[in-house]
C-alpha positions in Angstrom: 15.1 8.0 11.6 13.5 7.4 14.8 13.5 3.4 16.2 10.2 2.1 16.2 10.9 -1.5 15.5 13.3 -4.3 17.3 15.7 -5.1 13.8 15.8 -9.0 13.6 19.6 -10.7 13.3 20.0 -14.1 12.8 22.8 -15.8 13.7 25.0 -18.6 11.9 27.3 -20.2 14.0 28.6 -23.7 15.1 30.6 -22.5 18.0 28.4 -21.8 20.9 31.1 -19.8 22.5 30.7 -17.4 19.4 27.0 -17.1 19.6 27.0 -16.7 23.0 29.1 -13.8 22.6 27.3 -12.6 20.2 23.4 -13.1 21.9 24.9 -11.0 25.4 25.6 -7.8 23.6 23.1 -7.8 20.5 20.2 -8.7 23.2 21.7 -5.6 25.3 21.8 -3.4 22.4 17.8 -3.5 21.8 17.8 -6.3 19.1 16.1 -9.4 18.2 17.7 -12.1 18.4 17.6 -15.5 16.3 20.1 -18.8 16.6 21.1 -21.4 13.7 23.9 -23.5 14.1 24.2 -25.1 10.6 23.6 -24.2 7.2 20.5 -26.5 6.5 18.6 -24.4 9.7 20.3 -21.5 8.6 17.9 -21.3 5.6 14.9 -22.4 7.2 15.0 -19.8 9.8 15.9 -17.2 7.2 12.8 -18.6 5.0 10.2 -18.5 7.9 11.4 -15.3 9.9 13.0 -12.9 7.2 15.4 -11.7 10.0 16.7 -8.1 8.7 20.5 -9.2 8.6 22.4 -12.3 8.9 25.1 -12.7 10.3 26.9 -16.0 8.7 29.9 -18.1 9.8 32.0 -19.2 6.7 33.8 -22.7 8.3 30.5 -24.6 9.3 30.0 -28.6 8.9 27.9 -29.3 6.4 27.2 -26.6 3.6 29.8 -23.9 4.6 28.9 -20.4 5.1 29.6 -19.7 1.7 27.1 -22.6 -0.1 24.8 -20.8 2.4 24.9 -17.7 1.1 24.5 -18.7 -2.2 21.3 -20.5 -1.6 20.1 -17.4 0.1 20.5 -14.9 -2.7 19.1 -17.7 -4.9 16.2 -17.8 -3.0 13.3 -15.1 -3.9 11.8 -14.5 -0.4 16.0 -14.2 1.5 17.9 -12.9 -1.9 17.8 -9.2 -0.1 18.4 -9.6 3.5 21.5 -8.2 4.2 24.1 -11.2 4.9 27.5 -10.6 7.4 29.8 -12.7 6.9 32.6 -13.5 10.3 35.4 -15.5 9.9 39.1 -15.9 11.1 40.9 -16.2 8.1 42.4 -13.2 6.3 42.9 -14.7 3.2 42.0 -11.9 0.8 40.5 -14.3 -1.7 37.9 -15.9 0.8 36.8 -12.3 1.5 36.2 -11.7 -2.1 34.7 -15.1 -2.7 32.3 -13.5 0.0 31.7 -10.1 -1.3 30.8 -12.0 -5.3 28.1 -14.3 -3.6 26.4 -11.3 -2.3 27.9 -10.5 1.0 27.8 -6.9 2.0 30.6 -7.2 4.9 33.4 -9.4 6.6 33.4 -9.6 10.8 36.8 -10.5 11.7 37.1 -13.3 14.9 38.0 -12.5 18.1 34.8 -10.4 17.5 35.2 -6.5 18.9 31.9 -5.6 20.2 32.0 -1.6 19.1 33.0 -2.9 15.2 30.5 -5.4 15.3 27.4 -2.8 16.2 28.9 -0.4 14.0 28.7 -2.6 11.2 25.6 -4.0 11.9 24.2 -0.5 11.8 25.6 0.8 9.1 24.1 -2.3 7.3 20.6 -1.8 8.6 20.1 2.0 7.9 21.4 1.5 4.0 18.7 -1.4 3.8 16.0 0.9 5.0 17.0 3.9 3.3 16.9 2.4 0.0 14.2 0.5 0.1 12.6 4.1 1.5 14.1 5.8 -2.0 12.4 2.7 -4.1 9.4 3.0 -2.7 9.1 6.6 -2.7 10.6 6.6 -6.3 7.8 3.8 -7.1 5.3 6.1 -5.7 6.2 9.2 -6.9 6.2 7.8 -10.4 2.7 6.5 -9.3 1.5 9.8 -8.9 2.8 11.4 -11.8 1.5 8.9 -13.8 -2.1 9.4 -12.1 -1.7 13.1 -12.4 -1.4 13.0 -16.7 -4.5 9.9 -17.0 -6.8 12.7 -15.2 -5.6 15.6 -17.2 -5.7 13.6 -20.2 -9.3 12.6 -19.3 -10.2 16.1 -18.0 -10.0 18.0 -21.1 -12.6 16.3 -23.3 -15.1 15.2 -20.6 -15.1 18.9 -19.9 -15.7 19.7 -23.6 -18.3 17.1 -23.5 -20.1 18.2 -20.2 -20.1 21.8 -21.3 -21.9 21.1 -24.8 -24.6 18.8 -23.2 -25.7 21.9 -21.7 -26.1 23.0 -25.2 -27.6 20.1 -26.7 -30.0 19.7 -24.2 -31.1 23.3 -25.2 -30.7 22.7 -28.7 -33.0 19.6 -28.5 -36.0 21.4 -26.2 -36.4 23.3 -28.8 -36.7 21.4 -32.1 -39.2 19.2 -30.6 -41.1 21.9 -29.7 -40.9 23.1 -33.2 -41.8 19.5 -34.3 -44.7 19.6 -31.9 -45.8 22.9 -33.6 -45.6 21.6 -36.7 -47.7 18.9 -35.5 -50.9 21.1 -34.7 -50.8 23.2 -37.1 -50.6 20.7 -39.6 -53.5 20.2 -41.4 -53.4 17.3 -43.7 -52.2 14.2 -42.9 -49.0 13.2 -45.2 -49.1 9.1 -45.7 -44.8 9.1 -46.9 -44.6 11.0 -43.1 -46.7 9.3 -41.1 -45.4 6.1 -42.1 -42.1 6.8 -41.6 -42.9 8.3 -38.1 -44.2 5.4 -37.3 -41.2 3.4 -38.6 -38.5 4.8 -36.1 -41.3 5.2 -33.1 -41.3 9.2 -33.3 -43.2 9.3 -30.1 -40.6 6.7 -28.5 -37.7 8.9 -29.6 -39.2 12.1 -28.4 -40.0 10.7 -24.9 -36.4 8.9 -25.1 -34.2 11.5 -26.1 -34.5 13.4 -22.7 -33.9 10.4 -20.8 -30.6 9.6 -22.7 -29.1 13.3 -22.5 -30.2 13.1 -18.6 -27.8 9.6 -18.6 -25.2 11.2 -20.6 -25.0 14.0 -18.0 -25.1 11.4 -15.5 -22.0 9.3 -17.2 -19.7 12.8 -17.3 -20.1 13.5 -13.4 -19.3 10.0 -12.7 -16.2 10.3 -14.8 -15.2 14.2 -13.1 -15.5 11.9 -10.0 -13.3 10.0 -10.8 -10.9 12.2 -12.2 -11.0 14.6 -8.8 -10.5 11.1 -6.8 -7.3 10.5 -9.5 -5.8 14.2 -8.5 -6.6 14.0 -4.8 -4.4 10.6 -4.8 -2.3 11.6 -7.2 -0.7 13.9 -4.1 2.2 11.4 -4.3 5.2 13.7 -4.3 4.0 17.0 -2.9 6.7 17.8 0.0 5.0 19.8 2.1 2.2 19.5 5.0 -1.1 20.6 3.6 -4.5 20.5 6.0 -6.5 18.5 4.1 -9.6 16.5 4.7 -8.7 12.8 5.3 -12.1 11.6 4.1 -11.2 13.0 0.7 -8.3 11.2 0.4 -10.0 7.6 2.1 -13.2 8.8 -0.4 -10.4 8.8 -3.8 -8.7 5.2 -2.3 -11.9 3.6 -2.4 -12.5 4.9 -6.0 -9.3 3.7 -7.6 -9.7 0.4 -5.7 -13.4 0.2 -6.8 -13.3 -2.5 -9.3 -11.9 -4.9 -6.9 -14.4 -4.5 -4.3 -17.6 -5.8 -6.8 -18.5 -9.3 -7.4 -16.4 -11.0 -9.8 -16.9 -15.6 -10.5 -13.9 -15.7 -8.2 -14.5 -13.6 -5.4 -18.0 -12.3 -3.2 -18.8 -8.3 -3.5 -17.4 -6.4 -1.1 -19.1 -3.9 1.1 -17.8 -0.6 2.6 -19.4 0.7 5.6 -18.5 4.1 6.4 -18.7 6.0 9.8 -17.4 9.1 9.1 -17.1 11.7 12.2 -16.7 15.7 11.8 -13.5 15.5 11.0 -11.4 18.8 11.1 -8.8 19.3 8.9 -5.5 18.0 9.5 -2.2 18.2 9.0 0.0 16.0 7.2 1.6 15.4 3.9 -1.3 14.1 2.3 0.1 11.4 -0.7 1.6 9.7 1.9 -1.4 9.4 4.2 -3.1 8.3 1.0 -0.4 5.4 0.5 -1.3 4.5 3.9 -4.9 4.3 3.1 -4.0 2.3 0.0 -1.8 0.2 1.7 -4.2 -1.2 4.2 -7.8 -1.3 1.9 -5.7 -3.4 -0.4 -4.5 -6.1 2.2 -8.4 -5.9 3.8 -9.5 -6.9 0.5 -6.9 -9.2 -0.2 -7.7 -10.7 3.3 -11.5 -11.1 2.5 -10.6 -12.7 -1.3 -8.9 -15.3 0.0 -10.9 -16.2 2.9 -14.9 -15.1 2.6 -17.4 -17.2 0.4 -20.2 -14.6 0.5 -20.3 -10.9 1.3 -17.0 -9.3 2.5 -17.4 -6.1 4.5 -14.8 -2.9 5.2 -15.7 -1.1 8.0 -14.3 2.7 7.9 -14.7 4.7 10.9 -13.4 8.0 12.0 -12.9 10.2 14.9 -11.7 13.0 16.7 -9.6 11.8 19.9 -10.9 12.5 23.5 -8.4 15.2 24.1 -8.8 16.9 20.5 -5.4 16.7 19.7 -5.5 13.9 17.0 -7.7 12.2 14.9 -8.4 8.3 14.8 -9.1 6.1 11.3 -10.4 2.3 11.9 -10.2 0.3 9.0 -11.7 -3.7 9.7 -12.4 -6.5 7.6 -14.6 -9.6 8.2 -11.1 -11.2 5.8 -9.2 -14.1 7.1 -7.4 -12.6 10.0 -3.8 -12.5 11.4 -2.1 -15.0 13.7 -0.1 -13.8 16.9 2.9 -15.2 15.6 2.4 -13.2 12.2 0.9 -10.3 13.7 4.5 -9.6 15.3 5.9 -9.5 12.3 3.6 -7.4 9.8 5.4 -4.5 10.4 9.0 -5.7 9.5 10.2 -5.2 6.3 9.7 -7.7 3.5 7.8 -9.7 6.0 4.8 -11.2 3.6 2.5 -14.1 3.6 1.5 -14.6 0.4 3.6 -16.1 -2.3 6.8 -15.3 -4.2 5.9 -12.8 -6.5 2.6 -11.3 -5.2 3.8 -9.5 -2.6 6.7 -7.3 -1.8 6.6 -7.4 2.2 7.0 -3.3 1.9 3.2 -2.2 2.0 3.2 -2.0 5.9 6.5 -1.2 6.9 6.6 1.9 4.5 2.8 2.5 6.5 4.4 2.4 9.7 7.1 5.0 8.4 5.0 7.2 7.2 2.5 7.1 10.3 5.2 6.9 13.0 8.6 8.5 11.9 7.2 10.8 9.6 3.6 11.7 11.3 4.2 11.2 14.7 1.2 9.4 14.9 0.1 5.7 15.9 -0.1 2.3 13.8 -1.8 -0.9 15.8 -3.7 -3.4 14.8 -5.8 -6.1 16.6 -6.7 -9.1 14.7 -7.9 -12.8 15.1 -7.5 -15.5 12.9 -10.7 -16.5 10.9 -12.1 -13.5 13.0 -10.8 -10.6 11.1 -8.8 -7.3 11.6 -8.7 -4.4 12.1 -5.9 -1.4 12.0 -6.4 1.7 13.9 -4.5 5.2 12.6 -3.9 7.5 14.8 -2.7 11.2 13.3 -1.8 14.7 15.3 -3.8 17.1 13.8 -0.7 19.5 14.1 2.6 18.6 13.0 4.9 18.5 16.0 8.8 19.0 14.4 10.4 17.5 17.6 8.4 13.7 16.6 9.2 13.5 12.8 12.0 12.0 11.0 13.1 10.9 7.8 11.4 8.7 6.0 
C-alpha cells in the first residue's frame, strides 16, 4: 500500500525526556506528532485531532494511563483509535489489565527505536486493512442489493412497457370503431346518448391517448432509474474496464435525486453539468462511482447545513492538457471548510459531523481509491462560508507500477 498521508500519532507522557526521545525519531520517520502531558489533556486532544494511533504512558499524575484508555474507549469518537501502552512495568497482570481495557499492544521502557517503529507500523497497517475490508464488504453488499432491486424492478417494467405498445394500438382501433358507429347510426338512442354524456365520452376519447402517453413516460423514467442502479451496482467488479465516467456521475445523481429536491427544511439544490467530450477511462467503475457518491453526498450535506435559499452543485469534466488524464471538478456553494479542517479531511475517522451521522471514512476511502488504486490525484479547494471544490484527476489508462492495494 502506498503511503499517501502522514499518520498522526499522539504521545501521552509526563516525562519530558521520554517525549523528546519519541518526538525526535517519530518526526524523522515521517509521522506527524502531537503531545499531551497528562490524561485530561490526552482526552481533549484525541477528541479534537483524532490521531491514527496513541502512545500512552501508564504511570501519570492525575488520571493514569489505564483510566485514560478506559475513557478513550468509552467515547464513540475515539473508541477505534489504537492505543499502545508505554511502561516500565513488567507485571503480567498490568499488561493484561491494559489489553482488557482495549489497548492493542505494549512498549517497554527504555525504548528501542526499531521495536517502537515496528509495532507502530504494524498496528497502523492493521487498522487501515481492517477499515478497507469493512468498507469493501459494505459496498459489495450494497452493490448486490442494488443489482437485485434493479433486476426485480426491471422484469415487471419491461412487461408493462411491452404491453403499452399493444394497448395503444388496440385503443386506436376501438376509437376508430366507435367513430364509425357514430357516423353510421342514424337514429339516436336516448339511453346511449344520456350515458355518453354522463361519462363525458368526448373527454375520455381525448384523454385516453394522453393517459397512455404519460404511462409510457413513466415506464421510461423507471427504466432510466433501473439503468442508473445497474451502473452504480458495479461495486464488486474486480477488473478494470473502459467506461464513460459521465454515466457513473449521472447514475449517482439519480440515486441522490430525492436529496436534491426542496423540502420544508432544505432548499432545492440545482445541479449544473458542464461535460466535455471525454474518451472512455480505464478504471474500476464501481469504486469510482463510490468516490462520486461520497463527494456528492458531502456536497449536499454542506449545502443543507448552510444555504437558506437555492443550493448549487457544479460538475465539470475535461481532458488534461497532456491528453493523458481526465479531470472532474465537483464544486458546491455550501458551508465550506476551514484551513485547519482541510488538512485533515482525508484522514481516516476524521469527521465534523455529530456522532452517529458520519464515520469519517468517506473521503479517506475516496482518496485511497483515486490515489492508491488508480494512480490519480484528489485535491480540495475551500474557504469557510464560500463553498468547496474537489478535483479528481484519473489517468486514461492504468499504470501497474503506480497502483497499490485498496
